[in-house]
N, C-alpha and C positions, 0 to 999 in steps of 0.2 A: 525582657529578660526572664521576669516572673514565669510568662508564659513558657520561655525555653525552658524552666525548671519543672514545669508540671508537665509539658509535652515529654521531657525527659522519665519521668518516675512514672507516666501512662504506659510510655513504650518500654520500660524496664518490666514492669508489672505484667505485661502482657506476652511476656516471652516463654518458649516451650523449650525444656532441655533440649540440647541439638543430641540426636541419637548415634551413638559411638558403638562400632562392630569390634567385637574382641578378634583380633587377625589371627592367633592361633595360642597355642600355651606357650607362656613366656620361654620356656626352656627350649623351644623351638625356634623363636624369632630372634632370639637374644642375639644380637651382632650380627645380623643379617646383610646389614645395609654398612660394615666395619671390613674395612680391607684387613682380617685379623689372620689367624695362624691356619686357620682352615681354607681362607679364601688363597693365601701366600701360597699353600702347599699345592692348591688346583691349578693357580696360573703362573705362578714363576717357576724357572730352570733351578732345579738343586744346586747349583752355586750361587745362583741370586738369592734363593729362601736362606743358604746358610750365611750370605753376608749381612741380611736384614737382621738375624736371629743375635749373630755375633755383635752388631752394631746395638742393638737393645740390651745386651747380658753382658756385654765387656765394652762397650763404648767405642769400638773400632770403627774406623772411617771406611765408608764404602767406594770402592773404585769406580772411576765414572765409565768405565767399560759396562761393567755389573750393573751400575745406575741404569744403563739404556735396557738391560734385560727386564730389571725392575719396572721401570717407567711401561715397558711394553707390556708385560702382564697386569701391570696396574690398571691401564687404558681398556685392554680386553676385556676384563672384570666391569670394569664400569660400562663400558657399553652394552654390557651383557644385560645391565640391569636398567639401559633407558637413559644412562647419564648422557649430555650433549655438551658439557663444560666444566673445567676444571678452574679451581682457585687456590694460590696459597692462602691459608687461613691462620692469622696471627693476633696476638694481643699489645696492641699499642699501648703509649701510656695514659688513654683516653680513657681507660676504665670498662671498656666495651671490645668486642671483638671488629677484625677488618677483612674485608675479602675484595679481590678485583676479578672477575671471572673471564675466562679466555673459552673459547669454543674449541672441541676437537677437532679443528677445520680448517686447511688451508688448501691453496691453490697453486699452479703453477702460475708463473710470471705474466703468461697472456691470457691467466683466469680458467685455463681448462684442467682436467684431471684433478677434481676436488677430491681430496684424503681425511681422513680423519688421523690427527696427526699428536704424538706424546711423546716426547725423546724423555732420555736421561737428563739433560738441560734444562728443561721446564718443571722437571721435577726436583731436582737438587737447589737451583737457585731462579730465583726472578728478581726485576729491578722496578719496584712500586716506586711513587713520587713520597719521598719521605720530608719534602717540605711544611707541607699541612699538618702534619703530626705533631705533638707536644715533644720537644728534644733540650729543651731547658739551657737552650745557648750552646749546644753542640754544635750544630749547625744552622748555617744562614738561609735565609729564606731562597737565596737564586742558588743554593747548593743542596740542590732535592734530590741527589742521588742517594738511595737507601736499598739494603738486600735483603729478601728473605731467602731463609735457607732450612732446607727440610728438618724436622726432627723424627728419625725413624723410630724414636723410643714411643712415639704417640701414634696408633695407625690412622691412616689417612679414612675418611668416611663420606658417606654419600648422604647430602639432604636436598629434597626434591631432585631437581635434575643435573644436580652439581657434585662433583667429585672434590672434596676438601681435605688438603694437604696441611696439617699440623705444622710449622715452622717459626724458627726466630727470625727477628728485624734486627738488623743493625744498620749503623751508618756506614757510609763510606770509608770512613777512617778507622771502622770495627768498633765503635762503643756501642752497647747495648740500649736500643731504644724501642725496649718492650716488656714483659713481665717475666717471659718464658726464659731468656737467656741467663739472668741472676738466679732462677730457680733452679734450672739444669747446672750451673755452677756450683750452688749450694748442697744440691743433692748429692753431688759426686764428691764434694768435701768431708759432709756426712758421713757415704758410705765407705771413704778411706778411713777416717777417724776411727769410726765404729766399728769395723772390721779388725783393726791392731787392739783394740781391747777385746773384742770376743775372743780373739784368739789367747787372750791368757786363761779362756776358759775351755775354749773348743779349737783345735787347731784347722779342722775342716771346715770354718766357717770361710768364704771366699769373697763374700758380698752382703753388704747390710742396705736394705730398702728402707728409705721411710715411708709410712703408709699415713693415708689422710682419709677419712670419713666425715663429711661435711652435712651440716642438717640446715635445708634450705628453708625460711620463713617467708611468709609473704601473704598480701594481701589481694583478693578477688574483688573489683569494684565492676558492676555493668558498666559497659562501655557508653552507652547515653548519661548517664550520671555524671562518669566520668568526664565527659566531652562539656558539659554543662558549668563544670568549673575550670576556670582560665591557670586556677592555682597548680591543681590536678595535673594539667595539661602541660604546663612549661617548666614546672619543678618537681614531678611526683609527689608532694605533699599538698596537704592545706594549711594554707597560710592563715586563714581565719576560721571561725567555725566555733558556735557556742556547743558545750559537750550535749550530748542526748541524756533525756531523764534517766531512760536505761542506757548503761554502757555494759562493763564486764564484771560488773559487781556481783552478780549471782554466781558466776563462775559457771553459768551454762553452758556456753559454747563450747569450753574445753574437753578435748575428747569425746563430744557429744556425736549424734546421728549429723553424718556430713549431709548439705543440703544435695537435694538431687542434680541442679546445673552444675555445682562445683563439683561431683563426684562423677560427672560425665566428663569435666573437663579433666580432671583427674587424670581418669581412664584412657582420654585419648590423649595426654601426656604421657602417659606411662607407656604406650603403646609406641610413639615417636622415641621414648627413649630406650626400649627395646630393642628398634631397629637400629639405633645407633651406638649399643653396646654401654649405655648408661645404665647402671646396676640400681635402679632405685627400687627400693622394697617398702619404706614405710611411709605411709600418707595418714595425715588425722586433722582435726581442727585444735587452732590453736586459742589462746586466751582469749585473745580480741574476737568482738565480732567480725563476721567476713575474712578472719585471720587463720590460714593453713601452713602446713610443713611438709616435705617431702624431703627423704633423708635415704641415700643408697648403701650399698653394702663397701667396706671399705677396699680401699685400690691403691696400687702404687700413686706417690705425691703427685709427681709432674702428669698423670694419666687425670688423677683425680679433679689438679685444677682446669686440666681440658674439661673434660667433664662437665664441669659447675658452670665455665666461661659458656660452653655451648648450649646448656641447659638453661641459662637466665635468657638467651635469644631464643631457644624454642618454645618456653614458656608465654612469649610474648606473642607468638607466631600461632601457638593453638590457642591464646585467650581469644585474638581476634575469631577463630572460627566459633568461639560459643560467645560472643559480644561481651567479652570481659577485656577490662584493661587491669593487667598483673602491674600491683604496686612492691618495687623492692625497695622502695624508701625505708632508711631504718626507722622515721616517725612521721608516718604519713597522716596520722590524726592526733593530736593532742587528748590528755587525759585517760588514752588507752595503751595498750602494750605494744610498744614499737617490734620489729623485727630485727633478728640476728641470724647468723650463720655460723654456726658452731663448729669447730675445726678440731675433730678428734685424731691426735696425731700419735703415732706411736713408731717403731722400728720393727723390721722382721729380718732374719737372717735367709740366704739361700738354702739352709738346711731346715727352714722352716720353725723356727722357735721365736715368738714373739718376746722381744726385749724386756719390754714393761709388762710382761706376764709371769706370775709367780711358777717356779716347778715343784718338784715334787721331792727334790734333795737338796740339802746344805748348799751344793757348789753349785746348781741352777740359781738357787736365790740367791747367792752370792752376786751372781750376772745380774739378776734383777735388781738388786740394791744398788751395783756400779750405777746403771743404767738411770735408774731413778733416783738416785741422790745426784749424780752429774748433770741432769735435767732440772733439779731445785736448784742448784750451784750456777747454772746456766742462768737461769731466768733471774734469779739476785743479782749478779754482776751486771747483767743486760736489762733490769726491769723498763727503762727509761726507753730502750730502744723496743722494747716489744711493745710499750704503749705508743711508740709513734708508729708501730707497723698497722695499728687500727685506727690512725686518725685521720677522720675526714669531716667535711663540714656536715655532713648528715649522719655520722654517728655519734658528733657532739650532741644531739637532742637524746639520744638513747642511753648511753655511758652513764651509770647512777641516777637514772630512773628505777620504780618499780621492780621493773620486768629484766634489768639487764645489769651486769657488773659495774660498781665503779671503777674511775679512770685510776684507781690506785692498782698497780699490780700486784696480785700476791697470791699464793698457792695454798690451794686447801687439800691435804691429804686424809684427812678421817682421824679419829680418835685413835683407831688398834695402831695404825700406822705411825703416829705420832710417837706412842709408847714404844714401837720398833726402833724408831730413832732415837730415843731416849737412851734405852737400852745400849745400842750401838755407841753410845755419845760416852757410855762407860766404859768402851775398852781402853785398856791401857797403852800405855806407849812404849813403843817398842817393840820387841818380839812377843808374842803370845806364848806362856806356858801352855804344854799339851792339855790341862785340863782346863784352861781358859779356852783355850779353841773349843774343845769340845761342848763345854758348857753353852759357849756362845752358840755352836750351830746347832745344838740339841735343843736347846731352851728359846733360841731368838730367830737364828737363820732360818732354821729348821722347820719353824711352825708359822711359816707365813702364809701358806694354802691355808690353814686355818682359824689364822687371824684375819685374811680378805674375804674368807667364808660367809663370817658373820657381820662384814663392813659395810652395811648397807646403809648407811649415811651420805647424803647428799648435800653440797651446798652452791642453792642458784644464786647466790651473791658473790662467788668469787670468779674471777675472770679466767683463770688458769687452776684446773681441778683435776686430780686422780680420780676417776671411777672404774677401777679394779683392773685393767688390762692397758689404759691408756690414759693420757693426758687429753682433756677437755679446755681448748681454749674458746673461752665462751663470748670475748669480748668480741671479735669480728662480726662487722657489719653486713646485713643481708645483701648489700648491692656492690660488696667490696669483690674485688678480684683475688680468690685463695691466696695466690702467688705471692703477693706483698707480704703476706702474715708469715705465710711458708718458707719463704726464703730467707726471711730474718730469723725465727725459730729455728730451723736447720743449719744457718749458720752460726749461731751461739750455740748450740749442741754440737756443733763440730769442733769449734774452737775450745770448748770445755772439754772433750774427750780427749783431744790432742793435750792440754794442759796436763790432763791428768796421768796420762799415759807418761808423760815426762817425768813425773812426781812420783809415780809408783817406780818405775824403771829406775830412776835416782837412788831409791831408798834398794831397790833388790842388790843394786851394782856397788853404790856407794856405802851401805850400811849391812849388806851382806845378809839383809832379810829374806826370808821366803815370800813368795809369791802371796800367799792369803794375808800374813801379817803386814807386807806393804800396802796391800789392800784395804784392810781394816784402817790401818792407821791415818791414810789419805782419807778415806770416807767418814773417819771421827772428826776430823780437821773440818770439812766440808759441813757436818751437821752443824758444827758449833758456830762457823762463819753465818751460816744460813738462817737461822732462827728468826731474824727479823720478816725475811719474806713469809713463812708459814702464819697463816690464819685461818682459824676454824668457825670465827664468829660470822655476826651480822655486816656485811660490807656497806649496808645502806646507813649505818649508823653515825653519827656524830663523832660518836666516841671512838670509832675507830679511825674516822678521818686524824682525830686529834692524836691516835697511838701512832698510826703511820707514820706522822710526821716526828715523832719522838724516834722512832725508829730509823729513820732517814730515808724513808721512802718517797719517791716522788709523787705528786698529785697534779698532773698538768691535765686540766678541765676542759681546754680549748685545742684544736689543731695546730694554731701557730708556735704555740707552748710547746706541745707536746714533738712536734717535727725536728724541731732543734736538735733533739738527739740524732737524728739520721745523719748530720754532718759533724757530729763531735770527733775530737780526736781517736776516742777509743774506738767507735764505730769506724772510722776511715782505715785505721789501724786494723781492725776486724776485717773488715774486707778484702784489702790489700792482702794481707797476708794469707787468705783463704782462697786469693783470685777469684772472687766472687763479682767485685766491682771496684773499679778504678777512682781515682779521686774524681775524675772529671764527670763520670758515671753518677756516681753518689751525689754530688752537688748537684746535677742536672737534675734529678730525681726531687731533692729539696725544692728547687727552683719552679719546678712543675706541679708538685704538691703545692704548695703556697699559692700560686699562681690559681690552680683550680678552685683553692679553697674562696678566695678573693672572688673569684667569676661566679660562684654558686651563690655567694651573698649577695652580690650585686645584681646578680639576675632575680633574685627572691626579692631584695629591695624594690624593684623596679616593678614586679610582678604586683608586691601587695599595695605601693604607692597606687598604681592602675586601678585596681581592685576597689580601693579605700575611696578613692576620688570619684571614678566614675560608674561604680555600682554602688557602695554604700550611701555615699554620703547623698546622689540624687535620688535613693529609694526613701533614705529619712526624711528628705525635704518634703518629698511627695505625701508621705503620710503626715508629716508635721501641717502640710497645707489642708488635709483631711481634718485634722484634729481643729486647725485655726477655723477653717468652716463651721465647724460643730460649737464652737464658741460664739463666733459669731451669731449662730441661728438661735443658739439659749440666751444671749445678749437682748434680741429680738422681743424673746419669749419672755424672760425675766425680766427684765431690766436691770434695774441696778443691783439684784440679787445674782444676775448670771455668774460674778467671781465663787460666789459660793457653792452653786447650783453645778458650776463646770470647773470646780477647783482642781479636781484628778486630772481634768485634758490638759488644764493651764501647767500642773506640775509635770504631765511627760512632756509637752513643749518645750520648758526651759530645760528639761533635762537632753532632750534630743536637740537643744542647741550648744549646751555643755558639751555632747560628744561631737558632734558636726567639729565645733571649733577645734577640740582636741586634738581631733584626728587631720584637721587641715594643717595644723600648725606642726606636729610631729611629723608629717609626710613632706612638708616644706624641710623642717630640720635633718629628716633623712637626707632627703636631696641634697643638701647642702653638704655634709657630712660623705656623701659619696663622690661628690665634686674635690672635697678637700683629699679623699684618700687617693682618688684617682692622679692626683697632682703630684703624690710622692714620687720620692726617685727610685727607690727599690723596690721589688718583689716583697721583700720580707717585711716593708714600713707597712706596704701596701694591703698586703694579708693582715695586720694586728691592725691596722686602723679600721678596716671592715669588723672584724673581731671584737674590738674594743670600742668604736664610736658610732657603727651603722647598725651592726647587729642586735644592739640593746634597746634599740627603739621598736622592733619589730613586736615586741611582747606590750610596749604601750597603746602602741595603734591597735593593736589586735584585741587590747581590753575593751576599748571603746568600741571597737565594730561589732564583737560579742556581744556587749550590753546593747547595742542598737538591734542587734536581732530579735534579742527578747522583748522590745518595748514596739518594734515596728509590725503592724499587721502581715500574718501571715502569708496573706495573698498578693503581696507586693513584695515580699522578699525574693531577691534574683536569684541566689547561690544555694545550691541545694543542700540540704541540713544534713548533720551528722546522722540523725536519726533515720535519715533517708538513706546515706551512703553505706552505713555500718547495717542496716535491718532490710532493707530490701534487697529480695534474693528471687 
C-alpha cells in the first residue's frame, strides 16, 4: 500500500494542466443548450409558445394537444444539436439526481420504417420504477409504479447527447417522492401570501417570486491521491489522518492566486455552465488549502435549485477530465475549514421590486420593514424546523466548527437595523397621531437607505444573517440539495405572511385603524416577541450557548435530535395548511432522513474498521518488527547495556503496542455497537443508537491511528497524508 501511495504522489506531481479553449464570449454562448425563450420562439408554434409561457408565469395547465406541438418543437431543436436520447431528469430523496435515457428512435412492428419519435406523452409523463428509491414506507417493494411529470417552469436542457426534461416524481397514489414537488408547492404558497401583503403597498403587484443565489464550496483533490484513500473513495471524507504541520493557519490560500490546474478546471466548468444556462459569476480560493468556491447570479428559486443540483453532477464530470476528485462533503478534512452552501434568499415582485431591498420613500421602506420583520418572526417561530432543514450526518461535522455557524438558529441584522427595530418598538399602541406618524416616517422609516449605506458589519458565525438586500442562510451544507432548506424557508415565510395579513386586516376592520397604523402596530408586537432570536455576537462562544438556552432557543447538535421537528404537530399543521405536504409525505421524509443518517454512519464505521485493522495495524506491526530487530542487534553489540542504548526504540515499541491494543479493542467495541443498533426495532431508535453509541468511537479509534502515523516510518505508511492531499497541486 505504501507503494500505491508514492505512485499516486508521483502521478500527481507529473500532471500537466488540461488545456481549455474559450468557446466564445459568455454572453453569446449562455443558455445555448437550453430550450429557453429564444429556442421556443424559433421551434414552437405561437399557441404552443403561449401555453408554456402561461404555465411558467401563471401556473396554468398545458393542454395535451398543445403538448404534442411542444414535444415536436423540442425534439426538432434537440435533433438539430446532435441529441440522440431524452430523459426525465428528477431529484429523488437520495440527495442526487436521477435519469433514465430513451432514444429518439422507434420502428414499426416488423422492424422497418425507423423514425425519430418523441410525442406529448413522452414529454409530459413517464413511469420509472419507484421501488428502489427511498420512500419512507409510502410504497412496498412490489409496488414499483411511480410517475415523473414535466415541470415547465424549469426549461429542458441538453447535456452531452441527451435532452434532459426537469420533472417532479410522485408515487402511484400521488405522494411526492422527490425534493421538487414540495418546493414548488412552497413557492406557490409564498407567492400567494406575499402578493396579498404587497397589495397593501402596490395594487399592481400580481406575483411574487422567491429568489435564491447559492454559493458552492468544494475541495479539489487529484484523482490518484483520492483513489489511494479508501475512506475518500467510499465516504467522501477522510476518517483518519494527522493534521499537516502547515494547514490554513497563515490564511495564505484565501483569495490567493488560483493554482493553474484548478483555474483550468474552473474555466472548463464555467464553459459547461454557460451552455446549460447556469449563470455562474464568481470564483475564488476558499480558506482551506485546495478549497474553492463558485457562485451564480440570483435566479428564481426553483430554477436555482435545479441549477445547483445539475452543477454538482457537472462538477464531477468536468473533474474527471482534469484528473480531479471533487469533494462536496461538508468536512472532508479534520482541522481545516469544511464546506457550506450559503443560500442567499429574497423575494421579488413582478413589478421589479426586491422586497428585502430598502427604497427611497417612507412607503417603500415600510414595505421593506414589513417583509424584513415578518422574516425574523417566521424564523423565530420555526427555528427548530429551520435547523432540521439542514440536518445531515455530514453537516453535523461542520456546524459549530470555526468556519460555520453553530447549530443554534439565530438572526443577525447588524447594529444599525437593530436601532431601527428599537425605534419601531416604541411606536405607541393603537392609532398614531399625525405628528407621531410624520416623525416616524421622517426620522426612522424614511432614513433606512442611509442606515444601510453605512451598515457594513458582517457576522460569519450567524446561521441566518441579513446582508443588505437579502437573508443569507449560511448553515446549509455543501452536499445538500437546496430544495430541502428552501422548501421549509419559503413555507414558514408563507405561513407568517398569511398570519400577518389576518392580524392587520382585523385591526383595519375591527378597530377602524388606518392601514399604516395597523401595520405599525402589528410590526411593533413582532419586534417585542422576536428579540430572543436576534444575536449580534460570537456564535462560537460558550457564553452564547448558555444565553441561547436562557432565551429558549434550541441547540440540537445532532441530526437525529434535530429531525424530530419535521414531524412535530406544529410542522405537520403548517405543511397541511399550506398544501405543501400531507402527514404521510412529511412522516415518510422523516423516516428516510433518519435511515440515511444511520446508513452513512454505518458505512463510515465499516470503512474505518477496515482501514484500522487492515492498513494501520499491519503497518504498525511491520515497523514495530523493524524496531525489535534493531533492539536485538543492539543487544548483540552492547550486551547488558542495550536497554540504556536502545531505550528510545523500546519506548516506541511499547507505545506502538499500546495504540494497536486500543485500536483493536475499540474497533471490536464499535462492531458490537453496530450489531446492537441494527437489532433495534424502529428507524428512530436505529439512528439514535448510531449517533450515541457508534459514532463516538470514531474519534477514539482515529486518535490512536493518527498517533501511529506520527510514529511509523513515512516510507511504510500506506495512506496518503494530509500534507499530500492538501498541498499537492
